[in-house]
N, C-alpha and C positions, 0 to 999 in steps of 0.2 A: 322159318325164323318164328315165326307169329305162329301157326299151328303146334311151335312146341309149350311157346310159353302160355296159351291155351291152356292144352293139354297139361303142364301143371301147375298150371293153377284149379285145373277141376280136380286135379289131384290131393290138392294141400284142402280143397273144403269137402273131399269125400270122406277123408282122414278125420277130418276135421266133426264132421257130422257121423263117425261111425265111434269114433273118443264119446260123445256128447252119450249118443247112447248107449255105448259100454256104460259110461258112467249113470246111468240113469237108471240101468238094473242092476248096479249095486247097491245103489239107495236102500230099492225096492228090498230087494235083499234084506239087506241089514233090519228092516222095517217089519221083516218075517213076512210079506206079501209074497206072490208070488203071480206075475204078469208076463205074458209073452208078448216076444216083438211086435206082433200084431194087432195089440191093444193099445201099443204107445202110441199114438196122436202126431203123424210127422210135423203137421205147424208147428206143435210147441219150439219145435229148431228155427221157427221163424222161416222154414226154406225160399219162401217166396225171399226176404231181404238176401240170405247168403246167393240167388240166383241172380236178385237185379246186382249185389257185386260182383258176379262171373259177369255177369256181360259191359257192367263200367269200366273193369280191367281190362277185358277183350278192347274195347272203344278205347279207352286211352291207349294200347298198342296198335291199333292202327294209327292216329293222333300219332305221338312217336316215330310208325315207320315214315309216315307220312315226310312229316319233319325230317327225318333224316335225308330222306329221299332226296326233297329241297335243296337243305345244306349241300348235298352233295354236288345237284346240278349247280350252285353258286359257286361249287370251289371251282369245279370243271371248267363253268363259265368265265372265272375271275382268271384262273389260267393258262385258256385259250392259246395256242399257239400265234405271234407276233404275226402272222401271214394272212389269216382267220381274220384280223382286224386291219389289215391294209387297204388306205383309200389313199386313190388316185389324183391327184386336182389337174398336173399336166404334164402332156405327152407321156404317161404309162407313169411315173412317179408322184410320191408321196411327197408332203411339205418338207417331213427331216430333210428327203434327199435331194430336189428342187435347192433349199435351202443350205444344205451341204458343198452343191455343186458350185452356187454363187460364192462362197465363203472364202471355198479353192483361188479364187482369185482376185477377191477384196482385199487392198492393201492401203495404209494408213491408219486415217479415222474409223474409214468405212470399213474393218478388217473386223470379221464377226456381227455384223450386222445384214448377212444373208436371211434372215430370215423376216427379218421388219420388211425388206426389200420384195421376198415373194408374196410374205401374205397380203401387202395391203396393192402390190399387185394382181394378183388372183382375186382379189374382194374385190378388185372396181372392174380389171376387165381386159389389164394392157400384158404386155408379154415381160416376163418379172426378169429375161436377158436382155431387154433391150434397154428394159428401163437403169440397170445397172451397168450395162454397156455403157449410154450418154453417163453414168455417175462418172464413171473410172477416166474417160474422154475429157470430161468436163472440170476433173478436179488431177488430174494427172495423176490417178488414182487415190486418194483420198490424202496425195499433199501440197494441193494448194494452198494460199493464204483464204479466202475467200472459204474453203471448204472450213480449213480447222479454226477460222478466228470467227466467223457468221453462221459456219452450221447451211451454206447454200451447198446444193450439192448438183444441181442443171445450171448451172449460167445464170439465173433469174434473174433480170432487172428487178430492179426495186430503190428501197430506202435502209439505211441503217447500218450498210454498207460498204460506204461511198456512195457507185452506182448501182450496188445490187443488194438482194431481197437478202434481210437478216433475219435469222430463225435463234430462238432459245435455247434448245439441245438438239443430239447430233439423230435423235427420232424423230423431231419435229421436224427437221429439217428434210431427215428423206421420207415422211412423209408427206411435206408439202411438192417436193419436186414429183413425188409420182402422182400426186393428185394433180399438179399442173399439165401433166405429160395425159394423164385421161382429159382433165374437162377440155383443157386445149386440142388436141391434138386422135386422140381414140373416138372420143364421145364426137369428134364432125366430120368423121371416117377415115382419118390420115392415121392408117393402122400401121405400116408396111417405113419402115425405114428411108428410104425415098421417101414417101409422100409425107413424112413426120421431119425430115432435113431440109424440103420446098420452105417450110416457115419457122424449124426453130437456129434454123444456121447459114450464115450466108457463103461460107465455105462449101464449094461446090467439091470438096474432098471427103467431108462430115460422111455423107452417107456409106463412103466405104470404108472409112474406119469407125464407123459403130460395127457394123456390119462385119471386120474384121475381130474386133474385140467379142462379138456375138458368139462365133465362131469358136475362141480360144477356151472360153467361157464355157462353152459346153466338150471343148475337149479335153480337159481337164475329171 
């Protein structure tokens, strides 16, 4: 394509040069003078400027071709298949896949908040399935009074909601629960459900209940 453009430009300038030479010859003859083409000084046609113009046109074609190539590359990258952009964050799954799996089990006020649970848990280094399972167990899957009235999703003790800690929004409550899980358990080496249960709950059946919910979440 670039070679074709270059040939066209050279042909155009050659034609222009020929017309100018013929015109000069006609004018000379009309004045009663006879002059051979060899006597005409080619520099009178400013050939240096013509050559410079040709070079500028060629360089412009190169820049345009390079720009077109870059634009095509940009489009190809923007329309790259999703599989090439896949980022796995947990057990071979993307953030979207983990969030979607959590959402299939979350109910009540917890429904649809799988992404917040997954992203905050993985950001800190906690297991998102364990965090979700504890929330489901402690809130009756988002239906308990302290979950709906105080946004407390982990049964955390404190003030503002009777004997329980009160949060100001769903997101604040979710993040507060996960932060508590990490800071008071994972950060101290208590990373299994059994190890967490020894401090988290008085009931000896608590670990088995949490493991059951984890299995149910992963099966959906």
